[in-house]
N, C-alpha and C positions, 0 to 999 in steps of 0.2 A: 504494500500500500504506500509506504513512504517512498520507495523507489519510483512508483508511478507518479506521485506528486512531484518529485524532483525532476523526472523526465519531462513532465508537462510544463513545469515552470521554466526549465532550461530551454525547451523548444519555443515556449512563448517569448522568452528573452531573445533568442536568436532571430525569430521571426520579426520581433519588434525592431531589433537592430537593422535587419535587412530592409524592412519597410521604411524606416526613417532614413537609412543610407540612400535608398532609391529616391526618396522624396527630396533629399538634399541635392542629389545629382540632377534631378529634374529642375529644381530651383536654379542651380548653377547653369544648366542648359538654357533656361529662359532668360536669365540675366545676360548670359554671353550673347545670345541671339539679339537681345535688345541693344547691346553695345555695338555688335556688328551692323545692325540696321542703322544705328546712329552714324557710324562711319560711312556707310553707303550713301546716306542722304547728304553728308558733308562733301563728298567727292573730293578727296585729298589729291589735288593735281599739281601741287607745288608746295614750296616751303611755307608760304603764307597760309595756305589752307591747313597745313599740319599744325602750325603755331596757333592759329585761331581755334582749331579743335581742341588742342591741349589746354588752351587758356579757358575755354568755355566748358570743358568737360569736368564733371565731378568724379571722374574715375580715380580710384585709389591706386596709384602706380606702385605702391609698395607690395600689393598683392595681385596686381593685374598687369599683364604684359601684352603689348600690342606691336605687331609688325605689319607695315603697309608696303606692298611691292607694286610699283607703277611700271608696267611694261609697255606703256605707250611709247611710240617712236619720238614724240616731241617732248617727252618728260626730261627735265634737267636732272632731277634726282630720282633714282630708281627705288631706293629703300629708305624707310623711316622706322626708327625703333624708339619705343618708349624706354624709360630708364630700366636698366638691367635686362632688357629683352635680348640684347646681343649676347650677354653672358649666359642667358638661359639656353639659347641656341647652340652656343659653344659647348655647353655641358652634354650635348647630344641626348636629350630625353628620349625615353623608350615608352612604347605603348604598353598598357596593362592588358593582358589577354582576358577576353570574355567581358570586359567592362568598357562599354563604348564611350569614347571621348576622354578617358582618363589616361594620363601619361605620368611617368616617374623620372625625376632627375635627382641624382645623388646630392646635388648642391641645393636644389630648390624644393625637393620633396614631391608630393603628389599635386598635380595640377589638372584642371579641366580644359581641354582644347576644343576650339571651334573656329570655323573659317567661313569666308564669304567672298563673292566676286561681283563687281559692278563696274561697267564702263571701262574695261581694260585695266582694272585695279584689283589686286588680291588683298584681302584683309585676314590676318591671323590673330587669334586672341588666346591667351593662357590665363586662367584664373587660379590662384592659389587656394587649395582645399584645406588649409590648416585649421580654419575656424570650424569647418564641418567635421573634421577629424576630432577636434577637441570635444565637440558636442557628442559625437558617437562614443568617445571614451567615457564621458560622464554617464551616458545611458548604459554602457556596459558595466560601469562601476555600480550604478544603482541596481541593475539587474543582479549582479553578483551579491550585493548586500541583501536584496530581497530573497535570493536563493538561500543564503546562509540563515536568514531569519526563519524561512520556511523549514529548513532542516532542523532548527532548534525548537520551533513551536509545534510543527505538525505531529511529531510522535505523541506529545501530550494531548493535543486536540483529537487526533485519531483514536487514541486510547479511550478518551471520554465518549466519543461518538459510538465506537464499537461496543463499549460497555453498556451504553444506553440502548443500543439496538439489540444486543445479545441478551440483555436481562430477561426478556420474555422467553427466549429460547432456552436459556439456562434454567429458568423456573420450570419450563415444560419438560426438559430433560430430567430434572430432579424428581418431578412428579411421576414421570414414566418409570424411573428406577424404583420409586416407592411402590408403584403398582406391580412391577415385576417381582418384588420381594414380598408382596402381600399374599399370604397363604389363605386368606379368608375366601369364602365362596360367594360373597355378595358382589353385585355389579359395581364397578368403580368407573367414574367418568372424570375427565379433566375439566378444570375450570376454564372457560373460554374467555380470553382477554378481549377488551374492546379494541385495542390497537397494539402493534401495527396490523394492517390487513393480512399480510402474509402469514403471520403467526396465528391470527384468528382462524384463517382458512385451514392452516396446518392442524390446529387443535381440533377443529370440527372433523377433519378427516380422521384423526386419531380416534376421536370418540365414535365415529361410524365404524372404524375397524374394531374397536373394543366391543361395540355392540354386536357386531357380527361374530366375533370370537366368543362372546358370552352366550349368544344364541346357539352357536355350534356346540359349545360345551354343554349347555342345557340339553340339547338334542341327544348328544352322546350319552349323557347320564340317563336320560329317559329311555334311550335305546337299550342300555345295559340293564336297567331295572325291568323293562318289559321282557327282554330276553330271559333274564333270570326267573321272572314270574312265569313265563310260558314253559320253561324247563322244569320248574318246581313241581307243577301238577303231575306230569307223567312220572317224574322221579319219586314223588310221594306214593303214587299208585303202585309203582314197581316195588318199592320198599315195603309197602303194606302187604302185598301179596307174598313177597319173599318171607316176611315174618310169619304170615299166616301158614305158609307151607312148613316153616321150621317148627311152629308150635303144634300144629294139628295134622301135619302131613302123614305121619306114621299111623295115627289112629283113624284118620279119614282120608284114605288115598284118593277118593273121588274128587277132592277139592284141588288136588295137584294139577290135574289137566285143565281145570277151569282157570286156576290162577296163572298157569303158564300161558294160556290164551290171552288173558288180560295183560300180562307182562309183554307178550309179543306185540300186541296192539299198541301199547304205550311206547315200546322201543321204536316201532315203526313211526309213530307220531314224532318222537324225539329226532329220529334220523331225518324225517321230512323237514322238521323245523331247522335243524342244523344245515341241511342242504339249502334251504331258503335263505338262511343267514349268510351262508357263503356266496350264494348267488347275488344277494344284495350288496355285499362287500365288493364283489367283482364288478358289479354294475357301476359303482362309484369311481372305479379306477381303471377299468378295462380300456384297451386301445381298440377303437372301432375302425371299420373300413367302409366308408361311405362311397357308394358307387351306383351308377344307374343300372336298374334291372327291371324286369317285367313283373310288376306287382300282381297283375291278374293271374298270370300263370303260376307264380309262387304261392299265392293264397289258395288257388284251386288244388294244387298238389298237396299242400299242408293239410287242408281241411279233409281231403279224401283219406288221409292216413289217420287223422285225429278222430274222425267220425266213428272209427271202429272201437275207440276206447271209451265212449260214453253211450248212454242209453237213449239220449235224444237224437233227433234227426236234424242235420244241418243243411239248410238250403242256401244256395248261392245265387246272387243277382249281381253279375260282374260285367262292367264295360270291358270289352276286349282290348288287349294290347295297351294297357295303361302302364306307363313307365314312371318311376320315381327315383330319387337319389336318397339312399339310406343304407344302413347295414342290414342285409337281408336276414341274418341270424337274429339280430335284435328285434326286428319287426315280427318275426315268427315267434319269438319268446313272449312278446307283448300279446300277440294274438292267442297264443296257448293259454296265458293267464286269464284273458278275457273269456275264452271259450270254457275253461275249467270252472270259472265262477258262474258262467251262464248255466252250465250243466249242474253245478252243485246246488244252486238256488232255484232250480226249475223242476217241474214234475217230469217223471221218466218218460211219459208219453207226449211231452210238449215238443215244440219245434224251436230251432235257433236259426236266425236269419243273418247271413253275412253279405254285405253289399259293398261294391266299389263303384264310385261314380266321380265324374269331374264336375266341379263347381267353380266356374270362373277360371282363375289361375291356380286353383288348388285341386288336390285329389283327396277324396274323403272315403275312409274305410270305416264301416259301421258294423257293430256286433249287437244284435237285438235278441233278447230272450223274452219269455212269457212267465217269468217267475214272480216272486212275491214283491219285487221292487225294493227300493232303498228309501227309508224314511227321510223326510226333508231335513230333520235335525242332524242326520248322519252324513248328508251329502257333502258337506264342507270338510269332512274329516276322513273320507274313504281312502285318500292317498297317503294318510299318515301311517307310519310304521306301527304294526301290531294293533291298529285300530280295527275293531269289529263292532257292528251294531248290536244294540241291546237284545233284539229279538232273535239274533242268530248265535250270539256267544253262548257256548255251552250246548247248543242244540245241533249245530252243523259244524263238523270238524274244519279247522283252518288255522292259519298262523297270523293272518292280518298283514302279510308281507307281499302278497302277490301284486296288488295294485301299486304299492310303494316301489317295487322293483320295476314295474311297467312304466311308471312315471319317470323314474331315473333314466331308463333306457330311452324314453321319448326325448328327454332333455338332451341326452348325449347325441341324438340323431337330429336335433333341431326340428322336431315335429311336435304336434300338440295332441294331448290326450285329455279328454274330459267326458262328462256325462251329459248327453243331449236331453234325455227325458227319463223320468223315473216315476213310477206310481204303481197302482194295483195291477196294471197290465204288463208289468215287466220293466226292464231297464235297457237302455241303449247307450253303449259306449262308442265314442267317436274318435278316430285317429285322423288328424289332418296333416297332410304333407304340404308344406308351405309353397313349394314351387314345382312345376313340372319340368323335368330336365329334358 
């Protein structure tokens, strides 16, 4: 920071010196041209003209040198020199490269040269630049003094400014460190300062991040509690029947077969639950392969195989050759979950309808059953993990993970999954592919 200030000040000083130097040269050029024009108007054609011009001119001959060369044939005197001009020419002054009109003489120093011609007479003029150089030296000295003062003052000033600007950030950092060391489970938020705006926005962003982390943490805790609760019931049943066999198996061998059947059913339920948990975990982190494929053909093939696994009949109403961009395996998994739910909550002799149609720039896949439907109070929660409606919990087997898995897979494939209608006539789930590829 200090280096930047020094560089800026130094560049400003250099530019100032260059600008003033240029302005002084322009002033010298204007004054020289004025003197040359004065000589032209006088027309110095003889000694009397020269003497009259010298007498009437206010020219300072101590710093200005004039040479008049009359090359007319009738001229009695060819050259006229102001005081010391001859000595100046004898010193053989040299031009300064890149600086127009400026010459240098070892004896006379820097001078500004200009010339003119009128009526067969050449006029040459040299103006001493000593006064201009003295002014530039004073400017350089002032610039140097200012630079020294900046070097002395700027560290303290910058430290004060930085401290004032960094104070909110330091406070924010300390608060974040306190939060990171806080082992309590309650939600913590940062106090939002009124200014500066950057720190205010940063604090708001941190609070949004903390809110998301807190929400995610709560979901994970809820997930673990629900998983433990779902596993506790079959484990308790298995343990109960194992103890029953241990206590009464020898005296009542008929209960062994019955208890083993219960244990087998509960272990199957546990295995199914664990498989669903693994499937959900994979759905959150799996790498998907989105590509264009024939949705109509894929659904038709999948339904023909799945229809053999359920008691209901699945009818298809498909537009032909409908293509979408998605992971085909993920879409089939979503369809499997929806068809399994439709079968589970419908009568054995009912029908399930699967349709594919185009609506504008979208492709819509619907699964409609004729089951008991979903109560209105449950519709907002059906995609939550382990959630099951009150009228089906305990009556119909399930884990409450199928729709949660389906929603996660839909998000990964950038497609929409929702409930179109639900009531006493059944439920319709809708999968919307956002764009036709």
